[in-house]
All heavy atoms as atom14 arrays in JSON, in Angstrom:
{
  "sequence": "MNHDKEPAKTGTKAGARGLPVLESETLFQGRNEIVIRHQGAEYRMKITRQGKLILNK",
  "atom14_mask": [
    [1, 1, 1, 1, 1, 1, 1, 1, 0, 0, 0, 0, 0, 0],
    [1, 1, 1, 1, 1, 1, 1, 1, 0, 0, 0, 0, 0, 0],
    [1, 1, 1, 1, 1, 1, 1, 1, 1, 1, 0, 0, 0, 0],
    [1, 1, 1, 1, 1, 1, 1, 1, 0, 0, 0, 0, 0, 0],
    [1, 1, 1, 1, 1, 1, 1, 1, 1, 0, 0, 0, 0, 0],
    [1, 1, 1, 1, 1, 1, 1, 1, 1, 0, 0, 0, 0, 0],
    [1, 1, 1, 1, 1, 1, 1, 0, 0, 0, 0, 0, 0, 0],
    [1, 1, 1, 1, 1, 0, 0, 0, 0, 0, 0, 0, 0, 0],
    [1, 1, 1, 1, 1, 1, 1, 1, 1, 0, 0, 0, 0, 0],
    [1, 1, 1, 1, 1, 1, 1, 0, 0, 0, 0, 0, 0, 0],
    [1, 1, 1, 1, 0, 0, 0, 0, 0, 0, 0, 0, 0, 0],
    [1, 1, 1, 1, 1, 1, 1, 0, 0, 0, 0, 0, 0, 0],
    [1, 1, 1, 1, 1, 1, 1, 1, 1, 0, 0, 0, 0, 0],
    [1, 1, 1, 1, 1, 0, 0, 0, 0, 0, 0, 0, 0, 0],
    [1, 1, 1, 1, 0, 0, 0, 0, 0, 0, 0, 0, 0, 0],
    [1, 1, 1, 1, 1, 0, 0, 0, 0, 0, 0, 0, 0, 0],
    [1, 1, 1, 1, 1, 1, 1, 1, 1, 1, 1, 0, 0, 0],
    [1, 1, 1, 1, 0, 0, 0, 0, 0, 0, 0, 0, 0, 0],
    [1, 1, 1, 1, 1, 1, 1, 1, 0, 0, 0, 0, 0, 0],
    [1, 1, 1, 1, 1, 1, 1, 0, 0, 0, 0, 0, 0, 0],
    [1, 1, 1, 1, 1, 1, 1, 0, 0, 0, 0, 0, 0, 0],
    [1, 1, 1, 1, 1, 1, 1, 1, 0, 0, 0, 0, 0, 0],
    [1, 1, 1, 1, 1, 1, 1, 1, 1, 0, 0, 0, 0, 0],
    [1, 1, 1, 1, 1, 1, 0, 0, 0, 0, 0, 0, 0, 0],
    [1, 1, 1, 1, 1, 1, 1, 1, 1, 0, 0, 0, 0, 0],
    [1, 1, 1, 1, 1, 1, 1, 0, 0, 0, 0, 0, 0, 0],
    [1, 1, 1, 1, 1, 1, 1, 1, 0, 0, 0, 0, 0, 0],
    [1, 1, 1, 1, 1, 1, 1, 1, 1, 1, 1, 0, 0, 0],
    [1, 1, 1, 1, 1, 1, 1, 1, 1, 0, 0, 0, 0, 0],
    [1, 1, 1, 1, 0, 0, 0, 0, 0, 0, 0, 0, 0, 0],
    [1, 1, 1, 1, 1, 1, 1, 1, 1, 1, 1, 0, 0, 0],
    [1, 1, 1, 1, 1, 1, 1, 1, 0, 0, 0, 0, 0, 0],
    [1, 1, 1, 1, 1, 1, 1, 1, 1, 0, 0, 0, 0, 0],
    [1, 1, 1, 1, 1, 1, 1, 1, 0, 0, 0, 0, 0, 0],
    [1, 1, 1, 1, 1, 1, 1, 0, 0, 0, 0, 0, 0, 0],
    [1, 1, 1, 1, 1, 1, 1, 1, 0, 0, 0, 0, 0, 0],
    [1, 1, 1, 1, 1, 1, 1, 1, 1, 1, 1, 0, 0, 0],
    [1, 1, 1, 1, 1, 1, 1, 1, 1, 1, 0, 0, 0, 0],
    [1, 1, 1, 1, 1, 1, 1, 1, 1, 0, 0, 0, 0, 0],
    [1, 1, 1, 1, 0, 0, 0, 0, 0, 0, 0, 0, 0, 0],
    [1, 1, 1, 1, 1, 0, 0, 0, 0, 0, 0, 0, 0, 0],
    [1, 1, 1, 1, 1, 1, 1, 1, 1, 0, 0, 0, 0, 0],
    [1, 1, 1, 1, 1, 1, 1, 1, 1, 1, 1, 1, 0, 0],
    [1, 1, 1, 1, 1, 1, 1, 1, 1, 1, 1, 0, 0, 0],
    [1, 1, 1, 1, 1, 1, 1, 1, 0, 0, 0, 0, 0, 0],
    [1, 1, 1, 1, 1, 1, 1, 1, 1, 0, 0, 0, 0, 0],
    [1, 1, 1, 1, 1, 1, 1, 1, 0, 0, 0, 0, 0, 0],
    [1, 1, 1, 1, 1, 1, 1, 0, 0, 0, 0, 0, 0, 0],
    [1, 1, 1, 1, 1, 1, 1, 1, 1, 1, 1, 0, 0, 0],
    [1, 1, 1, 1, 1, 1, 1, 1, 1, 0, 0, 0, 0, 0],
    [1, 1, 1, 1, 0, 0, 0, 0, 0, 0, 0, 0, 0, 0],
    [1, 1, 1, 1, 1, 1, 1, 1, 1, 0, 0, 0, 0, 0],
    [1, 1, 1, 1, 1, 1, 1, 1, 0, 0, 0, 0, 0, 0],
    [1, 1, 1, 1, 1, 1, 1, 1, 0, 0, 0, 0, 0, 0],
    [1, 1, 1, 1, 1, 1, 1, 1, 0, 0, 0, 0, 0, 0],
    [1, 1, 1, 1, 1, 1, 1, 1, 0, 0, 0, 0, 0, 0],
    [1, 1, 1, 1, 1, 1, 1, 1, 1, 0, 0, 0, 0, 0]
  ],
  "atom14_positions": [
    [[230.85, 125.49, 2.97], [229.59, 125.97, 3.53], [229.6, 125.7, 5.02], [229.98, 124.64, 5.47], [228.41, 125.26, 2.86], [227.08, 125.76, 3.4], [225.66, 124.84, 2.78], [225.54, 125.46, 1.14], [0.0, 0.0, 0.0], [0.0, 0.0, 0.0], [0.0, 0.0, 0.0], [0.0, 0.0, 0.0], [0.0, 0.0, 0.0], [0.0, 0.0, 0.0]],
    [[229.14, 126.65, 5.77], [229.08, 126.5, 7.22], [227.71, 125.98, 7.6], [226.71, 126.66, 7.48], [229.37, 127.85, 7.89], [229.46, 127.72, 9.37], [229.13, 126.68, 9.94], [229.93, 128.76, 10.01], [0.0, 0.0, 0.0], [0.0, 0.0, 0.0], [0.0, 0.0, 0.0], [0.0, 0.0, 0.0], [0.0, 0.0, 0.0], [0.0, 0.0, 0.0]],
    [[227.66, 124.76, 8.1], [226.38, 124.15, 8.45], [225.93, 124.49, 9.86], [224.88, 124.06, 10.29], [226.46, 122.64, 8.27], [226.65, 122.24, 6.85], [225.66, 122.34, 5.91], [227.73, 121.76, 6.19], [226.12, 121.92, 4.75], [227.37, 121.57, 4.9], [0.0, 0.0, 0.0], [0.0, 0.0, 0.0], [0.0, 0.0, 0.0], [0.0, 0.0, 0.0]],
    [[226.74, 125.26, 10.6], [226.37, 125.64, 11.95], [225.32, 126.73, 11.98], [224.61, 126.88, 12.95], [227.6, 126.15, 12.72], [228.63, 125.04, 12.9], [228.24, 123.86, 12.82], [229.8, 125.37, 13.1], [0.0, 0.0, 0.0], [0.0, 0.0, 0.0], [0.0, 0.0, 0.0], [0.0, 0.0, 0.0], [0.0, 0.0, 0.0], [0.0, 0.0, 0.0]],
    [[225.22, 127.5, 10.91], [224.27, 128.61, 10.84], [222.99, 128.16, 10.16], [222.96, 127.16, 9.47], [224.88, 129.78, 10.09], [226.1, 130.34, 10.79], [226.61, 131.53, 10.08], [227.82, 132.09, 10.81], [228.33, 133.27, 10.16], [0.0, 0.0, 0.0], [0.0, 0.0, 0.0], [0.0, 0.0, 0.0], [0.0, 0.0, 0.0], [0.0, 0.0, 0.0]],
    [[221.96, 128.97, 10.34], [220.69, 128.67, 9.67], [220.88, 128.8, 8.16], [221.67, 129.6, 7.69], [219.63, 129.69, 10.1], [219.2, 129.57, 11.52], [218.12, 130.6, 11.85], [217.35, 130.96, 10.94], [218.08, 131.02, 12.99], [0.0, 0.0, 0.0], [0.0, 0.0, 0.0], [0.0, 0.0, 0.0], [0.0, 0.0, 0.0], [0.0, 0.0, 0.0]],
    [[220.12, 128.04, 7.37], [220.2, 128.19, 5.92], [219.65, 129.55, 5.51], [218.89, 130.18, 6.25], [219.32, 127.07, 5.38], [218.52, 126.58, 6.53], [219.22, 127.0, 7.78], [0.0, 0.0, 0.0], [0.0, 0.0, 0.0], [0.0, 0.0, 0.0], [0.0, 0.0, 0.0], [0.0, 0.0, 0.0], [0.0, 0.0, 0.0], [0.0, 0.0, 0.0]],
    [[220.07, 130.02, 4.34], [219.58, 131.31, 3.84], [218.06, 131.26, 3.72], [217.49, 130.27, 3.28], [220.21, 131.6, 2.48], [0.0, 0.0, 0.0], [0.0, 0.0, 0.0], [0.0, 0.0, 0.0], [0.0, 0.0, 0.0], [0.0, 0.0, 0.0], [0.0, 0.0, 0.0], [0.0, 0.0, 0.0], [0.0, 0.0, 0.0], [0.0, 0.0, 0.0]],
    [[217.44, 132.32, 4.16], [215.98, 132.39, 4.11], [215.53, 132.77, 2.71], [216.12, 133.63, 2.07], [215.49, 133.41, 5.12], [215.77, 132.99, 6.53], [215.32, 134.02, 7.52], [215.67, 133.53, 8.9], [215.9, 134.6, 9.82], [0.0, 0.0, 0.0], [0.0, 0.0, 0.0], [0.0, 0.0, 0.0], [0.0, 0.0, 0.0], [0.0, 0.0, 0.0]],
    [[214.49, 132.14, 2.25], [213.95, 132.46, 0.94], [212.59, 133.12, 1.11], [211.88, 132.87, 2.07], [213.79, 131.2, 0.06], [212.95, 130.28, 0.75], [215.13, 130.56, -0.22], [0.0, 0.0, 0.0], [0.0, 0.0, 0.0], [0.0, 0.0, 0.0], [0.0, 0.0, 0.0], [0.0, 0.0, 0.0], [0.0, 0.0, 0.0], [0.0, 0.0, 0.0]],
    [[212.28, 133.96, 0.17], [210.99, 134.64, 0.19], [209.97, 133.81, -0.55], [210.15, 132.62, -0.77], [0.0, 0.0, 0.0], [0.0, 0.0, 0.0], [0.0, 0.0, 0.0], [0.0, 0.0, 0.0], [0.0, 0.0, 0.0], [0.0, 0.0, 0.0], [0.0, 0.0, 0.0], [0.0, 0.0, 0.0], [0.0, 0.0, 0.0], [0.0, 0.0, 0.0]],
    [[208.92, 134.46, -0.95], [207.89, 133.75, -1.7], [208.28, 133.74, -3.17], [209.35, 133.29, -3.51], [206.52, 134.4, -1.45], [206.61, 135.79, -1.73], [206.09, 134.22, -0.02], [0.0, 0.0, 0.0], [0.0, 0.0, 0.0], [0.0, 0.0, 0.0], [0.0, 0.0, 0.0], [0.0, 0.0, 0.0], [0.0, 0.0, 0.0], [0.0, 0.0, 0.0]],
    [[207.46, 134.28, -4.0], [207.72, 134.23, -5.44], [208.24, 135.55, -5.98], [207.82, 136.61, -5.54], [206.45, 133.82, -6.17], [206.0, 132.43, -5.8], [204.79, 132.02, -6.57], [204.4, 130.62, -6.18], [203.31, 130.1, -6.96], [0.0, 0.0, 0.0], [0.0, 0.0, 0.0], [0.0, 0.0, 0.0], [0.0, 0.0, 0.0], [0.0, 0.0, 0.0]],
    [[209.15, 135.48, -6.93], [209.67, 136.66, -7.61], [208.97, 136.78, -8.95], [209.27, 136.06, -9.88], [211.18, 136.56, -7.8], [0.0, 0.0, 0.0], [0.0, 0.0, 0.0], [0.0, 0.0, 0.0], [0.0, 0.0, 0.0], [0.0, 0.0, 0.0], [0.0, 0.0, 0.0], [0.0, 0.0, 0.0], [0.0, 0.0, 0.0], [0.0, 0.0, 0.0]],
    [[208.01, 137.67, -9.02], [207.29, 137.87, -10.26], [206.5, 136.65, -10.66], [206.18, 135.78, -9.86], [0.0, 0.0, 0.0], [0.0, 0.0, 0.0], [0.0, 0.0, 0.0], [0.0, 0.0, 0.0], [0.0, 0.0, 0.0], [0.0, 0.0, 0.0], [0.0, 0.0, 0.0], [0.0, 0.0, 0.0], [0.0, 0.0, 0.0], [0.0, 0.0, 0.0]],
    [[206.21, 136.57, -11.95], [205.38, 135.49, -12.47], [206.16, 134.18, -12.6], [205.56, 133.13, -12.76], [204.81, 135.89, -13.82], [0.0, 0.0, 0.0], [0.0, 0.0, 0.0], [0.0, 0.0, 0.0], [0.0, 0.0, 0.0], [0.0, 0.0, 0.0], [0.0, 0.0, 0.0], [0.0, 0.0, 0.0], [0.0, 0.0, 0.0], [0.0, 0.0, 0.0]],
    [[207.48, 134.23, -12.51], [208.28, 133.01, -12.7], [208.3, 132.11, -11.48], [208.68, 130.96, -11.58], [209.71, 133.39, -13.06], [209.81, 134.08, -14.38], [211.23, 134.42, -14.63], [211.54, 134.2, -16.01], [212.72, 134.34, -16.53], [213.72, 134.7, -15.77], [212.92, 134.14, -17.8], [0.0, 0.0, 0.0], [0.0, 0.0, 0.0], [0.0, 0.0, 0.0]],
    [[207.97, 132.62, -10.32], [207.96, 131.81, -9.11], [209.34, 131.42, -8.63], [209.53, 130.38, -8.03], [0.0, 0.0, 0.0], [0.0, 0.0, 0.0], [0.0, 0.0, 0.0], [0.0, 0.0, 0.0], [0.0, 0.0, 0.0], [0.0, 0.0, 0.0], [0.0, 0.0, 0.0], [0.0, 0.0, 0.0], [0.0, 0.0, 0.0], [0.0, 0.0, 0.0]],
    [[210.35, 132.25, -8.9], [211.72, 131.96, -8.48], [211.91, 132.3, -7.01], [211.31, 133.23, -6.49], [212.7, 132.79, -9.31], [212.67, 132.55, -10.81], [213.56, 133.55, -11.53], [213.09, 131.13, -11.12], [0.0, 0.0, 0.0], [0.0, 0.0, 0.0], [0.0, 0.0, 0.0], [0.0, 0.0, 0.0], [0.0, 0.0, 0.0], [0.0, 0.0, 0.0]],
    [[212.78, 131.56, -6.3], [213.05, 131.89, -4.9], [213.74, 133.25, -4.8], [214.49, 133.64, -5.69], [213.98, 130.79, -4.42], [214.24, 129.9, -5.56], [213.51, 130.39, -6.76], [0.0, 0.0, 0.0], [0.0, 0.0, 0.0], [0.0, 0.0, 0.0], [0.0, 0.0, 0.0], [0.0, 0.0, 0.0], [0.0, 0.0, 0.0], [0.0, 0.0, 0.0]],
    [[213.51, 133.95, -3.71], [214.12, 135.25, -3.46], [215.07, 135.12, -2.27], [214.65, 134.65, -1.21], [213.04, 136.32, -3.15], [213.67, 137.64, -2.77], [212.09, 136.48, -4.32], [0.0, 0.0, 0.0], [0.0, 0.0, 0.0], [0.0, 0.0, 0.0], [0.0, 0.0, 0.0], [0.0, 0.0, 0.0], [0.0, 0.0, 0.0], [0.0, 0.0, 0.0]],
    [[216.32, 135.5, -2.47], [217.3, 135.53, -1.38], [217.64, 136.99, -1.12], [218.06, 137.7, -2.04], [218.57, 134.77, -1.77], [218.39, 133.29, -2.08], [219.67, 132.69, -2.64], [217.96, 132.55, -0.84], [0.0, 0.0, 0.0], [0.0, 0.0, 0.0], [0.0, 0.0, 0.0], [0.0, 0.0, 0.0], [0.0, 0.0, 0.0], [0.0, 0.0, 0.0]],
    [[217.49, 137.43, 0.1], [217.83, 138.8, 0.45], [219.34, 138.95, 0.53], [220.02, 138.1, 1.11], [217.2, 139.18, 1.79], [215.68, 139.2, 1.78], [215.1, 140.29, 0.9], [215.78, 141.33, 0.68], [213.98, 140.1, 0.41], [0.0, 0.0, 0.0], [0.0, 0.0, 0.0], [0.0, 0.0, 0.0], [0.0, 0.0, 0.0], [0.0, 0.0, 0.0]],
    [[219.87, 140.03, -0.03], [221.32, 140.24, 0.0], [221.83, 140.35, 1.43], [222.94, 139.91, 1.73], [221.7, 141.48, -0.81], [221.12, 142.64, -0.25], [0.0, 0.0, 0.0], [0.0, 0.0, 0.0], [0.0, 0.0, 0.0], [0.0, 0.0, 0.0], [0.0, 0.0, 0.0], [0.0, 0.0, 0.0], [0.0, 0.0, 0.0], [0.0, 0.0, 0.0]],
    [[221.03, 140.9, 2.33], [221.44, 141.01, 3.73], [221.68, 139.62, 4.34], [222.57, 139.43, 5.16], [220.38, 141.75, 4.56], [220.25, 143.21, 4.22], [219.32, 143.47, 3.03], [218.7, 142.52, 2.49], [219.23, 144.63, 2.61], [0.0, 0.0, 0.0], [0.0, 0.0, 0.0], [0.0, 0.0, 0.0], [0.0, 0.0, 0.0], [0.0, 0.0, 0.0]],
    [[220.88, 138.65, 3.93], [221.04, 137.28, 4.41], [222.33, 136.67, 3.86], [223.07, 136.0, 4.59], [219.84, 136.41, 3.98], [218.65, 136.99, 4.49], [219.96, 134.99, 4.49], [0.0, 0.0, 0.0], [0.0, 0.0, 0.0], [0.0, 0.0, 0.0], [0.0, 0.0, 0.0], [0.0, 0.0, 0.0], [0.0, 0.0, 0.0], [0.0, 0.0, 0.0]],
    [[222.63, 136.91, 2.6], [223.84, 136.36, 1.99], [225.1, 137.02, 2.53], [226.08, 136.34, 2.85], [223.79, 136.53, 0.47], [222.72, 135.73, -0.26], [222.68, 136.15, -1.72], [222.98, 134.26, -0.14], [0.0, 0.0, 0.0], [0.0, 0.0, 0.0], [0.0, 0.0, 0.0], [0.0, 0.0, 0.0], [0.0, 0.0, 0.0], [0.0, 0.0, 0.0]],
    [[225.11, 138.34, 2.62], [226.31, 139.07, 2.99], [226.54, 139.16, 4.5], [227.66, 139.31, 4.94], [226.29, 140.48, 2.38], [226.6, 140.48, 0.91], [225.6, 140.31, -0.03], [227.9, 140.64, 0.46], [225.88, 140.3, -1.37], [228.19, 140.64, -0.89], [227.18, 140.46, -1.81], [0.0, 0.0, 0.0], [0.0, 0.0, 0.0], [0.0, 0.0, 0.0]],
    [[225.5, 139.06, 5.3], [225.59, 139.08, 6.77], [226.48, 140.21, 7.28], [227.37, 140.0, 8.1], [226.09, 137.73, 7.28], [225.16, 136.6, 6.93], [225.65, 135.25, 7.42], [226.66, 135.14, 8.09], [224.93, 134.22, 7.07], [0.0, 0.0, 0.0], [0.0, 0.0, 0.0], [0.0, 0.0, 0.0], [0.0, 0.0, 0.0], [0.0, 0.0, 0.0]],
    [[226.27, 141.42, 6.77], [227.01, 142.59, 7.23], [228.36, 142.81, 6.56], [229.04, 143.79, 6.83], [0.0, 0.0, 0.0], [0.0, 0.0, 0.0], [0.0, 0.0, 0.0], [0.0, 0.0, 0.0], [0.0, 0.0, 0.0], [0.0, 0.0, 0.0], [0.0, 0.0, 0.0], [0.0, 0.0, 0.0], [0.0, 0.0, 0.0], [0.0, 0.0, 0.0]],
    [[228.76, 141.9, 5.69], [230.03, 142.04, 4.98], [229.8, 142.75, 3.65], [228.68, 142.84, 3.18], [230.65, 140.67, 4.71], [230.98, 139.89, 5.96], [231.51, 138.51, 5.57], [231.66, 137.66, 6.72], [230.73, 136.83, 7.18], [229.57, 136.72, 6.56], [230.95, 136.1, 8.24], [0.0, 0.0, 0.0], [0.0, 0.0, 0.0], [0.0, 0.0, 0.0]],
    [[230.88, 143.21, 3.02], [230.79, 143.84, 1.7], [231.15, 142.89, 0.58], [231.0, 143.22, -0.59], [231.71, 145.06, 1.62], [231.21, 146.2, 2.47], [230.02, 146.26, 2.78], [232.09, 147.08, 2.85], [0.0, 0.0, 0.0], [0.0, 0.0, 0.0], [0.0, 0.0, 0.0], [0.0, 0.0, 0.0], [0.0, 0.0, 0.0], [0.0, 0.0, 0.0]],
    [[231.66, 141.7, 0.92], [232.12, 140.77, -0.1], [231.9, 139.33, 0.37], [232.08, 139.02, 1.54], [233.62, 141.0, -0.35], [234.19, 140.21, -1.47], [235.63, 140.61, -1.78], [236.13, 141.59, -1.2], [236.24, 139.94, -2.6], [0.0, 0.0, 0.0], [0.0, 0.0, 0.0], [0.0, 0.0, 0.0], [0.0, 0.0, 0.0], [0.0, 0.0, 0.0]],
    [[231.5, 138.48, -0.58], [231.34, 137.06, -0.29], [231.95, 136.26, -1.44], [232.21, 136.81, -2.52], [229.86, 136.64, -0.11], [229.04, 136.94, -1.36], [229.26, 137.29, 1.12], [227.62, 136.37, -1.33], [0.0, 0.0, 0.0], [0.0, 0.0, 0.0], [0.0, 0.0, 0.0], [0.0, 0.0, 0.0], [0.0, 0.0, 0.0], [0.0, 0.0, 0.0]],
    [[232.19, 134.97, -1.21], [232.67, 134.07, -2.25], [231.56, 133.06, -2.53], [230.97, 132.49, -1.61], [233.95, 133.33, -1.8], [234.37, 132.29, -2.84], [235.07, 134.32, -1.56], [0.0, 0.0, 0.0], [0.0, 0.0, 0.0], [0.0, 0.0, 0.0], [0.0, 0.0, 0.0], [0.0, 0.0, 0.0], [0.0, 0.0, 0.0], [0.0, 0.0, 0.0]],
    [[231.29, 132.88, -3.82], [230.29, 131.89, -4.26], [231.05, 130.82, -5.04], [231.77, 131.13, -5.99], [229.22, 132.54, -5.16], [228.49, 133.62, -4.38], [228.25, 131.48, -5.71], [227.57, 134.48, -5.24], [0.0, 0.0, 0.0], [0.0, 0.0, 0.0], [0.0, 0.0, 0.0], [0.0, 0.0, 0.0], [0.0, 0.0, 0.0], [0.0, 0.0, 0.0]],
    [[230.92, 129.57, -4.62], [231.57, 128.47, -5.32], [230.53, 127.84, -6.25], [229.46, 127.44, -5.83], [232.09, 127.44, -4.33], [232.97, 126.41, -4.99], [233.68, 125.52, -4.0], [234.62, 126.3, -3.19], [234.68, 126.23, -1.87], [233.89, 125.44, -1.2], [235.55, 126.95, -1.22], [0.0, 0.0, 0.0], [0.0, 0.0, 0.0], [0.0, 0.0, 0.0]],
    [[230.88, 127.76, -7.54], [229.98, 127.19, -8.55], [230.79, 126.25, -9.43], [231.74, 126.67, -10.09], [229.37, 128.32, -9.39], [228.51, 127.84, -10.51], [227.32, 127.18, -10.3], [228.67, 127.91, -11.85], [226.78, 126.88, -11.47], [227.59, 127.3, -12.42], [0.0, 0.0, 0.0], [0.0, 0.0, 0.0], [0.0, 0.0, 0.0], [0.0, 0.0, 0.0]],
    [[230.43, 124.99, -9.42], [231.1, 123.95, -10.22], [232.61, 123.97, -10.03], [233.38, 123.89, -10.98], [230.73, 124.09, -11.69], [229.25, 123.88, -11.94], [228.87, 123.99, -13.39], [229.65, 124.47, -14.23], [227.66, 123.58, -13.71], [0.0, 0.0, 0.0], [0.0, 0.0, 0.0], [0.0, 0.0, 0.0], [0.0, 0.0, 0.0], [0.0, 0.0, 0.0]],
    [[233.05, 124.14, -8.78], [234.47, 124.1, -8.46], [235.21, 125.42, -8.63], [236.34, 125.54, -8.2], [0.0, 0.0, 0.0], [0.0, 0.0, 0.0], [0.0, 0.0, 0.0], [0.0, 0.0, 0.0], [0.0, 0.0, 0.0], [0.0, 0.0, 0.0], [0.0, 0.0, 0.0], [0.0, 0.0, 0.0], [0.0, 0.0, 0.0], [0.0, 0.0, 0.0]],
    [[234.59, 126.41, -9.25], [235.23, 127.72, -9.43], [234.69, 128.68, -8.38], [233.53, 128.6, -7.98], [234.94, 128.27, -10.82], [0.0, 0.0, 0.0], [0.0, 0.0, 0.0], [0.0, 0.0, 0.0], [0.0, 0.0, 0.0], [0.0, 0.0, 0.0], [0.0, 0.0, 0.0], [0.0, 0.0, 0.0], [0.0, 0.0, 0.0], [0.0, 0.0, 0.0]],
    [[235.57, 129.59, -7.92], [235.15, 130.58, -6.92], [234.93, 131.93, -7.58], [235.74, 132.38, -8.4], [236.2, 130.68, -5.81], [236.2, 129.45, -4.94], [237.07, 129.6, -3.71], [237.78, 130.62, -3.57], [237.03, 128.68, -2.88], [0.0, 0.0, 0.0], [0.0, 0.0, 0.0], [0.0, 0.0, 0.0], [0.0, 0.0, 0.0], [0.0, 0.0, 0.0]],
    [[233.84, 132.55, -7.21], [233.46, 133.87, -7.71], [233.32, 134.8, -6.51], [232.81, 134.39, -5.47], [232.12, 133.8, -8.44], [232.15, 132.97, -9.69], [232.05, 131.58, -9.61], [232.3, 133.55, -10.94], [232.09, 130.79, -10.76], [232.33, 132.77, -12.09], [232.23, 131.4, -11.99], [232.26, 130.64, -13.12], [0.0, 0.0, 0.0], [0.0, 0.0, 0.0]],
    [[233.74, 136.04, -6.65], [233.59, 137.03, -5.58], [232.46, 137.98, -5.95], [232.42, 138.5, -7.05], [234.87, 137.84, -5.41], [236.01, 136.99, -4.92], [237.2, 137.86, -4.55], [238.28, 137.03, -4.07], [238.41, 136.6, -2.83], [237.52, 136.94, -1.93], [239.43, 135.85, -2.48], [0.0, 0.0, 0.0], [0.0, 0.0, 0.0], [0.0, 0.0, 0.0]],
    [[231.56, 138.17, -5.01], [230.49, 139.14, -5.19], [230.7, 140.26, -4.19], [230.88, 140.0, -3.0], [229.1, 138.52, -5.0], [228.0, 139.51, -5.31], [226.34, 138.8, -5.19], [226.36, 137.74, -6.61], [0.0, 0.0, 0.0], [0.0, 0.0, 0.0], [0.0, 0.0, 0.0], [0.0, 0.0, 0.0], [0.0, 0.0, 0.0], [0.0, 0.0, 0.0]],
    [[230.71, 141.5, -4.68], [230.95, 142.67, -3.84], [229.77, 143.62, -3.91], [229.11, 143.73, -4.94], [232.17, 143.45, -4.34], [233.48, 142.87, -4.01], [234.56, 143.84, -4.47], [235.9, 143.44, -3.92], [236.93, 144.4, -4.31], [0.0, 0.0, 0.0], [0.0, 0.0, 0.0], [0.0, 0.0, 0.0], [0.0, 0.0, 0.0], [0.0, 0.0, 0.0]],
    [[229.58, 144.33, -2.8], [228.64, 145.46, -2.78], [229.5, 146.71, -2.92], [230.41, 146.94, -2.11], [227.83, 145.51, -1.47], [227.03, 144.23, -1.28], [226.91, 146.73, -1.47], [226.3, 144.14, 0.05], [0.0, 0.0, 0.0], [0.0, 0.0, 0.0], [0.0, 0.0, 0.0], [0.0, 0.0, 0.0], [0.0, 0.0, 0.0], [0.0, 0.0, 0.0]],
    [[229.23, 147.52, -3.93], [230.01, 148.74, -4.15], [229.56, 149.84, -3.19], [228.54, 149.71, -2.51], [229.83, 149.25, -5.59], [228.49, 149.7, -5.76], [230.16, 148.18, -6.62], [0.0, 0.0, 0.0], [0.0, 0.0, 0.0], [0.0, 0.0, 0.0], [0.0, 0.0, 0.0], [0.0, 0.0, 0.0], [0.0, 0.0, 0.0], [0.0, 0.0, 0.0]],
    [[230.3, 150.93, -3.17], [229.92, 152.09, -2.35], [228.56, 152.66, -2.77], [227.87, 153.27, -1.97], [230.98, 153.18, -2.44], [232.19, 152.87, -1.62], [233.17, 154.01, -1.65], [234.45, 153.46, -2.08], [235.33, 154.08, -2.81], [235.14, 155.31, -3.22], [236.45, 153.49, -3.15], [0.0, 0.0, 0.0], [0.0, 0.0, 0.0], [0.0, 0.0, 0.0]],
    [[228.2, 152.46, -4.02], [226.92, 152.93, -4.53], [225.79, 151.93, -4.27], [224.65, 152.16, -4.67], [227.0, 153.23, -6.03], [227.91, 154.39, -6.38], [229.38, 154.01, -6.38], [229.74, 152.87, -6.64], [230.24, 154.96, -6.06], [0.0, 0.0, 0.0], [0.0, 0.0, 0.0], [0.0, 0.0, 0.0], [0.0, 0.0, 0.0], [0.0, 0.0, 0.0]],
    [[226.11, 150.79, -3.64], [225.1, 149.79, -3.31], [224.79, 148.83, -4.43], [223.81, 148.08, -4.35], [0.0, 0.0, 0.0], [0.0, 0.0, 0.0], [0.0, 0.0, 0.0], [0.0, 0.0, 0.0], [0.0, 0.0, 0.0], [0.0, 0.0, 0.0], [0.0, 0.0, 0.0], [0.0, 0.0, 0.0], [0.0, 0.0, 0.0], [0.0, 0.0, 0.0]],
    [[225.61, 148.78, -5.46], [225.41, 147.85, -6.58], [226.18, 146.57, -6.31], [227.11, 146.53, -5.51], [225.9, 148.49, -7.87], [225.35, 149.87, -8.09], [224.67, 149.97, -9.37], [224.24, 151.43, -9.53], [223.0, 151.56, -10.11], [0.0, 0.0, 0.0], [0.0, 0.0, 0.0], [0.0, 0.0, 0.0], [0.0, 0.0, 0.0], [0.0, 0.0, 0.0]],
    [[225.81, 145.5, -7.0], [226.49, 144.22, -6.87], [227.4, 143.98, -8.08], [226.99, 144.22, -9.22], [225.48, 143.08, -6.79], [224.59, 143.05, -5.55], [223.59, 141.91, -5.67], [225.41, 142.89, -4.29], [0.0, 0.0, 0.0], [0.0, 0.0, 0.0], [0.0, 0.0, 0.0], [0.0, 0.0, 0.0], [0.0, 0.0, 0.0], [0.0, 0.0, 0.0]],
    [[228.61, 143.48, -7.81], [229.55, 143.12, -8.87], [230.01, 141.69, -8.61], [230.39, 141.35, -7.49], [230.76, 144.07, -8.89], [230.31, 145.49, -9.22], [231.81, 143.58, -9.88], [231.43, 146.49, -9.28], [0.0, 0.0, 0.0], [0.0, 0.0, 0.0], [0.0, 0.0, 0.0], [0.0, 0.0, 0.0], [0.0, 0.0, 0.0], [0.0, 0.0, 0.0]],
    [[229.98, 140.87, -9.67], [230.41, 139.48, -9.58], [231.64, 139.3, -10.47], [231.6, 139.61, -11.66], [229.29, 138.54, -10.03], [229.58, 137.06, -9.99], [229.75, 136.57, -8.56], [228.45, 136.28, -10.66], [0.0, 0.0, 0.0], [0.0, 0.0, 0.0], [0.0, 0.0, 0.0], [0.0, 0.0, 0.0], [0.0, 0.0, 0.0], [0.0, 0.0, 0.0]],
    [[232.75, 138.82, -9.87], [233.99, 138.56, -10.61], [234.44, 137.13, -10.38], [234.25, 136.6, -9.29], [235.13, 139.48, -10.12], [234.89, 140.92, -10.47], [234.64, 141.25, -11.61], [234.96, 141.77, -9.47], [0.0, 0.0, 0.0], [0.0, 0.0, 0.0], [0.0, 0.0, 0.0], [0.0, 0.0, 0.0], [0.0, 0.0, 0.0], [0.0, 0.0, 0.0]],
    [[235.09, 136.56, -11.41], [235.66, 135.22, -11.26], [237.07, 135.38, -10.74], [237.76, 136.28, -11.01], [235.66, 134.47, -12.58], [236.14, 133.05, -12.43], [235.89, 132.24, -13.66], [236.31, 130.81, -13.4], [236.14, 130.0, -14.55], [0.0, 0.0, 0.0], [0.0, 0.0, 0.0], [0.0, 0.0, 0.0], [0.0, 0.0, 0.0], [0.0, 0.0, 0.0]]
  ]
}
């Protein structure tokens, strides 16, 4: 994680569950692909040409 940049901005509530909202633009920062590390494993998230998200291990 790069601590030099601002943390991802969260929105208010998502529906009735009150879950945080992260904008994809904030996560991807102009890129088409990012890596998410979860419990030591790396996952790649891509934005397709159709604007959909795909998550692969």
